[in-house]
N, C-alpha and C positions, 0 to 999 in steps of 0.2 A: 428464468429469472437471472438477473446478473449475479445476485449474492450467491445462486446455486452454481453458477459457472465458476464463481470465484472461490467458492469452498472446494471446488474440486482441485482448482488450478494453483493459485497463488503465486504464479511466476513473477509478477510483477514487483511482489514483496520482496522476492530473491533477486532480483535484477537492477534495479534503479536507486539511486540516491533521492531521499525524500528531505527537501527542505522547506521550511513554510514560516509563516510570521509568528511571532511569539504571542501574539494576541490569542492564538489558537489554543495554548497551554490550559490546563486547568487552573480556574482562579482567573483566565485572562477575560477581558470584557469582549473579546471577538469569539468565544467558543461557539462552535456552530451548533452543538446539541449537548446536552448533559453538561458534565464539568468540562469537558475538553481533553487534550492529550496529557496526560501524565507528565510532568516535569521530569521524573527519575528516568523516563524513556527517551530522553532526547540530550543533546548538548548543544551549547550555543555555538554560532558560525559567526553571525556579527551581533551588533548592538539589538538588532531587531529579527534577526531570522536564526532558526533552530534547526536541528537535524534528528531524524529518528535514529537512535543508537542502532549500530549493525550494517546500516545502507551505504557505509563508504568502505566497508571492510572488503577483502578479496578472498572469497567470494562474497557478495553483498547478501544480506539476509537481515530484514526488519526484526528487531527484539520484540515486536507484537504479533510476529507470525508463529502459530502452532500447527505442528503436523509435518507432513510430507508432501514437497511441491508436486504437483501433477497426480496426486492420491487423493488424498483429504486433508485440507488446511482450514484454518479458522484465524481471525484477526481477534486477539484477546481484548481489543480496545475498539471493535467495529463501530458502535453508536459514536466514540468519541475521536475516530480516526480523523488526521488532519485532511485538508481540502484537497491536496494533489492525489491522496487516494479516493477521495470523493469522486472526483473529477476523471479519474483515469478510465479508459475503456467506457464510454457513455452508451455505446451501442450492444455491449455484452448480453444485457437482458434480452436482446433480439436474436443471440447468437451470431453477432456480426464483431469481427476483431477489428484491429485497427494496426497501424505499423507499429507503433511502439508495443503493444499487446502480442502481437506475432514475434517481434523480436525478443520479447522477454521468455515466451513461450519455447522459442528455438533453442534459447540458451540452455534450456532444461529438457530439450530432445523432445518436446511436444510440437504437434502439428499445429498450425493457424488455428483460430477459435472457430471459424466458419468451417473447416474441415473436421473439426473435432466431433 
């Protein structure tokens, strides 16, 4: 399952910047599920774009990521995560990585998903 692979990995949460439309924030009209991403976990980038805190720091690490990358991780807002996170690595459920997933894993010394 994708969630199973991701809860063991989390490399993408500690490798990439996460920007998304402000309508996905809690209370926004475009929230995908639940209440949306908590505003306190983001900061504004433009009038309509927000960024997950921690994802543009060096090294990046999403503020919603709990645990140790490559060991056991979880997203503390999994049900309300933004669309870039929902859309990342769509074939992970099948044990198939993709270029961005493989790059994130390599940054943390992990093999490509298909080889894991």
